[in-house]
C-alpha positions as CSV (number, residue, x, y, z in Angstrom):
1,M,-1.1,24.3,14.9
2,R,-0.6,28.1,15.4
3,N,2.5,28.7,13.2
4,I,3.9,26.7,10.3
5,I,7.1,26.9,8.2
6,L,7.5,25.0,4.9
7,F,11.1,24.8,3.9
8,S,11.8,23.9,0.3
9,L,15.6,23.1,-0.1
10,D,15.8,23.2,-3.9
11,T,17.7,20.3,-5.6
12,L,18.6,18.5,-2.4
13,R,18.6,14.8,-2.8
14,A,18.1,12.7,0.3
15,S,21.1,10.4,-0.4
16,S,23.6,13.3,-0.1
17,M,22.5,14.2,3.5
18,S,24.3,12.7,6.4
19,C,21.0,12.1,8.2
20,Y,20.1,9.9,5.3
21,G,23.4,8.0,5.5
22,H,25.7,9.9,3.2
23,K,29.4,9.3,3.9
24,H,30.2,13.0,4.2
25,L,29.0,15.0,7.2
26,T,27.0,17.4,5.0
27,T,24.0,18.2,7.3
28,P,25.1,18.2,11.0
29,H,22.6,20.9,12.0
30,L,19.7,19.1,10.2
31,D,20.9,15.9,11.8
32,A,20.6,17.5,15.2
33,L,17.1,18.6,14.3
34,V,16.2,15.1,13.2
35,S,16.9,13.8,16.7
36,N,13.9,15.8,17.8
37,A,11.7,15.2,14.7
38,T,10.1,12.5,12.5
39,L,12.0,11.7,9.3
40,F,10.4,9.9,6.4
41,E,12.9,7.5,4.8
42,S,11.2,7.2,1.4
43,C,9.7,10.4,0.2
44,I,9.3,10.7,-3.5
45,S,9.0,13.7,-5.8
46,P,6.7,12.3,-8.5
47,H,6.9,15.2,-11.0
48,I,10.2,16.8,-11.7
49,P,11.7,19.4,-12.0
50,T,11.0,22.6,-10.1
51,H,7.7,24.0,-11.4
52,P,5.7,20.7,-11.5
53,A,7.2,19.6,-8.2
54,H,6.4,22.8,-6.3
55,T,2.9,22.8,-7.9
56,T,2.3,19.3,-6.5
57,M,3.7,20.4,-3.1
58,F,1.4,23.4,-3.0
59,T,-1.8,21.7,-4.3
60,G,-1.8,18.2,-3.0
61,K,-2.6,17.1,-6.6
62,D,-0.8,15.2,-9.3
63,V,0.2,16.4,-12.7
64,L,-2.8,14.8,-14.3
65,T,-5.0,17.3,-12.3
66,H,-2.8,20.4,-12.2
67,Q,-1.4,19.9,-15.7
68,V,1.9,21.7,-14.9
69,I,4.4,19.2,-16.2
70,T,7.1,21.3,-17.8
71,Q,9.7,23.8,-16.5
72,G,8.8,27.4,-17.6
73,G,6.0,26.2,-19.9
74,Q,3.0,28.0,-21.2
75,V,0.5,26.2,-19.0
76,N,-0.4,28.1,-15.8
77,L,-2.1,26.6,-12.8
78,S,-5.9,26.8,-13.1
79,E,-7.6,29.5,-11.0
80,N,-10.0,26.7,-9.9
81,I,-7.2,25.0,-8.0
82,N,-6.4,26.6,-4.7
83,T,-2.9,26.4,-3.3
84,L,-1.8,25.8,0.3
85,P,-1.1,29.5,1.1
86,E,-4.4,30.5,-0.4
87,L,-6.2,27.9,1.7
88,L,-4.4,28.9,4.9
89,G,-5.1,32.5,4.2
90,E,-8.8,31.6,3.9
91,A,-8.5,29.9,7.2
92,G,-7.2,33.0,8.9
93,Y,-3.5,32.6,8.6
94,F,-1.0,35.5,7.9
95,T,1.1,34.2,5.0
96,V,4.6,35.2,4.0
97,A,7.1,33.8,1.5
98,A,10.8,34.2,0.8
99,D,10.8,32.9,-2.8
100,N,11.5,33.9,-6.3
101,L,9.5,31.5,-8.4
102,G,6.8,34.0,-9.2
103,R,3.9,33.0,-11.4
104,W,1.1,31.1,-9.5
105,F,3.4,30.5,-6.6
106,Q,2.7,34.0,-5.5
107,R,-0.9,33.3,-5.0
108,G,-2.0,33.4,-1.4
109,F,0.7,35.9,-0.4
110,P,-0.1,39.7,-0.3
111,D,2.4,41.7,-2.3
112,N,4.6,42.9,0.6
113,Q,4.5,39.5,2.1
114,Y,6.0,37.7,-0.9
115,R,9.6,38.8,-1.3
116,G,12.6,37.6,-3.3
117,Y,16.4,37.8,-2.7
118,Q,19.6,38.1,-4.6
119,W,23.1,36.8,-4.2
120,E,26.5,37.0,-5.8
121,S,27.4,34.1,-8.0
122,R,31.2,34.4,-8.4
123,Y,33.6,31.6,-7.8
124,Q,33.8,30.6,-4.1
125,N,31.3,33.2,-3.2
126,A,27.7,32.0,-3.9
127,R,26.2,32.9,-0.5
128,K,22.7,31.9,-1.5
129,A,21.3,30.7,1.8
130,E,22.4,33.8,3.7
131,A,20.5,35.9,1.2
132,V,17.4,33.8,1.7
133,N,17.9,34.0,5.5
134,K,18.0,37.8,5.4
135,T,14.6,38.0,3.6
136,A,13.2,35.1,5.7
137,I,14.0,36.8,9.0
138,E,12.5,40.1,7.9
139,L,9.3,38.3,7.0
140,L,9.2,36.2,10.2
141,D,9.6,39.5,12.1
142,L,6.6,40.8,10.2
143,A,4.6,37.7,10.9
144,Q,5.3,38.0,14.6
145,S,4.3,41.6,14.7
146,Q,0.6,40.8,14.2
147,D,-1.8,38.6,16.1
148,K,-2.9,36.0,13.5
149,P,-1.4,32.5,13.3
150,W,1.1,32.5,10.4
151,F,2.5,30.3,7.6
152,A,5.9,30.9,6.0
153,F,7.2,29.4,2.8
154,L,11.1,29.6,2.7
155,H,12.7,28.5,-0.5
156,Y,16.4,27.9,-0.4
157,W,18.5,27.4,-3.6
158,D,21.5,25.5,-2.4
159,P,22.7,23.1,-3.8
160,H,21.2,24.1,-7.2
161,T,23.8,24.7,-10.0
162,P,26.1,26.4,-10.3
163,Y,27.8,24.8,-7.3
164,L,30.0,27.7,-6.1
165,P,30.0,27.4,-2.3
166,P,31.9,30.0,-0.3
167,L,35.1,29.3,1.7
168,P,35.7,27.4,3.9
169,F,33.0,25.0,2.6
170,E,34.5,24.9,-0.9
171,R,37.4,22.8,0.3
172,M,35.5,20.9,3.0
173,F,35.3,17.6,1.1
174,Y,38.2,18.0,-1.4
175,S,42.0,18.5,-1.1
176,G,43.3,17.7,-4.6
177,D,44.0,19.8,-7.7
178,E,40.7,20.4,-9.4
179,C,42.5,21.6,-12.6
180,D,45.1,18.8,-12.9
181,P,45.8,18.7,-16.7
182,N,46.5,15.0,-16.5
183,N,43.0,14.2,-15.1
184,R,40.6,13.3,-17.9
185,S,37.5,12.4,-15.8
186,M,35.6,15.5,-17.0
187,D,35.9,14.8,-20.7
188,A,32.5,13.2,-21.0
189,V,30.9,16.0,-19.0
190,Y,32.2,18.7,-21.3
191,A,31.1,16.6,-24.3
192,C,27.5,16.7,-23.3
193,E,26.2,19.0,-26.0
194,P,23.1,20.5,-24.4
195,F,25.2,21.6,-21.4
196,T,28.7,22.1,-22.7
197,D,28.5,25.9,-22.8
198,Y,27.0,26.1,-19.3
199,F,29.5,23.8,-17.8
200,R,32.5,25.6,-19.4
201,Q,31.1,28.9,-18.2
202,W,30.7,27.6,-14.7
203,M,33.2,24.8,-14.1
204,C,36.4,26.8,-14.1
205,K,38.8,28.5,-11.8
206,P,39.4,32.2,-12.6
207,D,42.8,33.9,-12.5
208,S,43.2,35.8,-9.3
209,D,44.5,38.9,-11.0
210,A,42.0,38.8,-13.9
211,P,38.9,37.0,-12.8
212,D,36.8,37.9,-15.9
213,N,39.5,37.0,-18.4
214,I,38.2,33.8,-20.2
215,E,41.6,33.0,-21.6
216,K,43.1,32.8,-18.2
217,K,40.4,30.7,-16.6
218,R,41.2,27.0,-16.1
219,L,38.6,24.3,-16.5
220,W,38.0,21.9,-13.7
221,T,39.3,18.5,-14.7
222,D,38.6,16.3,-11.7
223,I,35.0,15.0,-11.5
224,N,35.5,14.3,-7.8
225,Y,35.9,18.1,-7.3
226,V,32.5,18.8,-8.9
227,N,30.8,16.2,-6.8
228,S,32.5,17.6,-3.7
229,Q,31.1,21.1,-4.5
230,Y,27.5,19.7,-4.5
231,D,28.2,18.3,-1.0
232,A,29.9,21.5,0.1
233,S,26.9,23.5,-1.1
234,I,24.7,21.4,1.1
235,A,27.0,21.9,4.1
236,Y,27.0,25.6,3.6
237,M,23.2,25.7,3.4
238,D,23.0,23.5,6.5
239,A,25.2,26.0,8.5
240,S,23.0,28.8,7.3
241,L,19.9,27.0,8.4
242,A,21.5,26.9,11.8
243,Q,21.2,30.7,11.9
244,L,17.5,30.4,11.1
245,F,16.9,27.7,13.7
246,Q,18.7,29.9,16.3
247,Y,16.4,32.8,15.4
248,L,13.4,30.5,16.0
249,Q,14.9,29.4,19.3
250,D,15.6,33.0,20.4
251,N,12.0,33.9,19.6
252,E,10.7,30.9,21.5
253,L,9.2,29.5,18.3
254,M,11.1,26.3,18.0
255,D,9.0,24.0,20.2
256,D,5.5,24.8,19.0
257,T,6.0,25.8,15.3
258,L,5.6,23.0,12.8
259,L,8.6,22.8,10.5
260,V,8.2,20.9,7.3
261,I,11.5,20.4,5.6
262,T,11.6,18.9,2.1
263,A,12.9,19.5,-1.4
264,D,11.3,19.8,-4.8
265,H,13.7,17.2,-6.4
266,G,17.2,15.9,-6.1
267,E,20.2,16.0,-8.5
268,E,22.1,13.8,-10.9
269,L,25.8,14.0,-10.4
270,D,27.9,11.4,-12.3
271,E,25.7,8.3,-11.7
272,H,23.8,7.9,-15.0
273,E,25.8,10.2,-17.4
274,L,23.1,12.8,-17.0
275,W,25.5,15.3,-15.7
276,Y,24.8,17.8,-13.0
277,D,21.2,18.6,-13.5
278,H,17.8,17.2,-12.4
279,H,16.6,15.1,-15.3
280,G,16.2,11.4,-15.3
281,L,13.5,9.6,-13.2
282,Y,16.2,7.9,-11.0
283,Q,16.3,8.0,-7.2
284,T,19.0,10.6,-7.4
285,N,16.2,13.0,-8.5
286,C,13.1,11.5,-7.1
287,H,14.2,10.5,-3.6
288,I,14.0,13.6,-1.4
289,P,14.1,14.5,2.3
290,L,11.0,15.0,4.4
291,I,11.3,16.0,8.0
292,L,8.5,17.1,10.4
293,H,9.7,18.9,13.5
294,C,7.6,20.3,16.4
295,P,8.6,18.8,19.7
296,D,5.2,19.7,21.3
297,V,3.4,17.6,18.8
298,I,5.7,15.5,16.6
299,P,7.4,12.3,18.0
300,K,11.1,12.7,18.5
301,G,13.8,10.6,16.9
302,Q,11.3,8.7,14.7
303,R,12.2,7.4,11.3
304,L,9.4,6.0,9.2
305,D,9.7,3.8,6.1
306,G,7.0,3.4,3.5
307,L,6.4,5.4,0.3
308,V,5.1,9.0,0.7
309,T,5.2,11.8,-1.8
310,L,5.2,15.6,-2.2
311,K,1.5,15.3,-2.9
312,D,1.0,14.5,0.8
313,I,2.5,17.8,2.2
314,A,-0.5,20.1,1.6
315,P,-3.0,17.8,3.3
316,T,-0.6,17.1,6.1
317,V,-0.1,20.8,6.8
318,L,-3.9,21.4,6.7
319,D,-4.4,18.5,9.1
320,Y,-2.0,19.9,11.7
321,A,-3.6,23.3,11.2
322,G,-7.0,21.8,12.1
323,K,-8.3,22.5,8.6
324,S,-8.7,19.0,7.0
325,T,-12.1,20.0,5.8
326,L,-10.3,22.3,3.3
327,S,-8.2,19.4,1.8
328,E,-11.4,17.4,1.6
329,R,-13.3,20.2,-0.1
330,E,-10.4,20.7,-2.6
331,K,-10.4,17.0,-3.2
332,M,-6.7,16.7,-2.7
333,E,-5.2,13.5,-3.9
334,G,-2.4,13.3,-1.4
335,T,-2.9,11.9,2.1
336,S,-2.2,13.5,5.5
337,L,0.8,11.9,7.1
338,R,-0.4,12.7,10.6
339,T,-1.8,9.3,11.4
340,L,1.4,7.6,10.2
341,V,3.4,10.0,12.4
342,E,1.2,9.5,15.5
343,N,1.1,5.7,15.1
344,G,4.8,5.3,14.2
345,S,3.7,3.5,11.1
346,D,5.8,2.3,8.2
347,D,2.8,1.8,5.9
348,G,3.4,4.9,3.8
349,S,0.6,6.8,2.0
350,C,0.6,4.7,-1.1
351,D,1.9,1.4,-2.7
352,A,2.8,2.8,-6.1
353,I,3.7,6.2,-7.6
354,Y,3.2,7.6,-11.1
355,L,6.3,9.6,-12.1
356,T,6.8,12.1,-14.9
357,E,9.4,14.5,-16.3
358,C,9.1,16.8,-19.3
359,G,12.0,19.3,-19.0
360,W,15.1,18.0,-20.8
361,M,13.8,14.5,-21.2
362,K,10.2,13.2,-21.7
363,K,9.6,10.1,-19.6
364,R,7.0,8.3,-17.5
365,G,7.6,6.1,-14.6
366,W,5.9,3.7,-12.2
367,Q,7.5,3.1,-8.8
368,T,6.6,0.5,-6.1
369,R,8.6,-0.3,-3.0
370,K,10.6,-2.8,-4.9
371,W,10.5,-1.8,-8.6
372,K,11.1,1.3,-10.8
373,L,9.9,1.3,-14.4
374,I,10.9,4.2,-16.7
375,V,9.3,4.5,-20.1
376,E,10.4,6.7,-23.0
377,T,7.4,8.6,-24.5
378,G,9.0,9.6,-27.8
379,G,10.0,13.1,-27.0
380,T,13.5,12.7,-25.5
381,P,16.5,13.9,-27.6
382,A,18.7,11.1,-28.8
383,V,21.8,12.9,-27.2
384,Y,20.9,11.4,-23.8
385,N,21.3,7.9,-25.1
386,K,18.9,6.1,-22.7
387,P,16.9,2.9,-23.4
388,D,13.2,3.2,-24.2
389,I,12.4,0.8,-21.3
390,E,14.3,0.7,-17.9
391,L,13.5,-1.6,-15.0
392,Y,15.4,-1.5,-11.7
393,D,15.1,-3.6,-8.5
394,L,15.3,-0.9,-5.9
395,E,15.8,-3.4,-3.1
396,E,18.7,-5.2,-4.7
397,D,20.0,-2.3,-6.7
398,P,19.2,1.0,-5.0
399,D,21.7,2.9,-7.2
400,E,19.7,1.8,-10.3
401,I,22.8,0.5,-12.1
402,Y,21.4,-2.8,-13.7
403,N,18.6,-2.4,-16.2
404,L,16.6,-5.6,-16.0
405,A,14.0,-4.7,-18.7
406,E,15.2,-7.4,-21.1
407,E,15.6,-10.2,-18.6
408,A,12.4,-9.5,-16.6
409,E,9.9,-8.9,-19.3
410,D,7.0,-10.3,-17.2
411,I,7.7,-7.6,-14.5
412,V,7.8,-4.9,-17.2
413,T,4.5,-6.0,-18.5
414,Q,2.9,-6.1,-15.1
415,L,4.1,-2.6,-14.1
416,K,3.2,-1.2,-17.5
417,N,-0.3,-2.6,-17.1
418,E,-0.6,-1.1,-13.6
419,M,0.6,2.3,-14.9
420,D,-1.8,2.2,-17.9
421,E,-4.7,1.3,-15.7
422,F,-3.9,4.1,-13.4
423,L,-3.6,6.6,-16.3
424,K,-6.9,5.4,-17.8
425,R,-8.7,5.8,-14.4
426,R,-7.2,9.2,-13.6
427,L,-7.8,10.7,-17.1
428,T,-11.4,9.6,-16.8
429,E,-11.7,11.2,-13.3
430,T,-10.1,14.5,-14.4
431,G,-11.6,14.8,-17.9
432,L,-8.4,16.6,-18.9
433,P,-5.8,15.7,-21.5
434,D,-2.7,13.7,-20.6
435,P,0.0,16.5,-20.3
436,T,2.7,14.1,-21.3
437,D,1.0,13.7,-24.7
438,E,0.0,17.4,-25.0
439,Q,3.1,19.2,-23.9
440,D,6.7,19.2,-25.2
441,I,10.0,19.5,-23.4
442,T,11.0,23.2,-22.8
443,M,14.7,22.8,-22.2
444,R,17.2,21.9,-25.0
445,R,20.3,24.0,-24.4
446,I,21.8,26.1,-21.6
447,G,24.8,28.4,-21.3
448,D,26.4,31.4,-22.9
449,K,28.9,30.3,-25.6
450,S,30.6,33.7,-25.5
451,K,31.5,33.1,-21.8
452,A,32.4,29.5,-22.1
453,V,36.1,28.6,-21.5
454,P,37.6,26.9,-24.5
455,L,38.4,23.2,-24.2
456,P,42.2,22.5,-24.2
């Protein structure tokens, strides 16, 4: 594969995309792309949120190997672990990135080839994806001006909070009064102590004549409006991606460039009372999109079931680049998905997945095709009010509403034993500490109280 683009669409859960069955037409341009691509129905982000997820994406290794389990923590990725851009650079690729993560995510990109972006974040005016496009197109122009094959990492930030999509997208999925004083559906949201200042700083409508006057701002009161803004942010990003796709088409790159489109994690809306963030090992956060597009190589209109994970992306990219020997040398723990794609197989790359989070909450999980086990490790603040053991039947209850832990103790025991055996084996293989035991959560409160709109 001569040229490769890896798209990370931050905070995009699969279930909110129309190509994954969402009720709203949120992703018409990605839907059109899917008709000429292969889509994986059950891709899982095993280690959330952003830093551990992207580290897994870039290394093909799990958290027990790379040890990056927290968000903004003190542990950096070991210099002994090479990232995908470093490996592709070693293989002769010209590498560029439109990204702002910094830290070890810059490795493998020469200074002028790793560039960030900025956007305005006022109400109805967060044009995030357009800012990313500007940087991305500059870098793609640079990549095409030289003779080497190239790899581009393009990191988009819609629909990450705060959801403030520009017009006309802001009203695309909502037509009511978001500040109706008689609507009390947001009361529990504003009562969530770790987030209350952040939500009251963001979830408000400014006065048109005095937009910075806190006293004149009105809080959103309708939870349906907040949910609609997440969908609207996706629709805005999708429209912006159409510009990037048109650029690729105009430069005759669309047919023979491998596009890998995925996300680092999803988002909790109002499903489990973990309001508008990405904590909780539920499918809302762990089930992410994965689309492979290259009409010259990838089968068109193909949708594959079976569990795959972010861990599989690096070995898959290296396989299509003809550099599988590098993933073998690096002892990547993920599996190339190329054979599944070429055989149209629903087998997936694994039968069970070890899950972790250590941002706002501190949990472990074990997921099979049918079951999801979530276990408290003792480090989650009581404010989130979640049971120590949760068990969900993903086939019968895909929204994870009914906790079966007490009535299916035999299944809990079986899954815990499987997870414990996996952990014992992996810790022996790595010779490293269990990061869940060694590292603490890094996020306890967010928001600026001085900018928070008072509750009525």
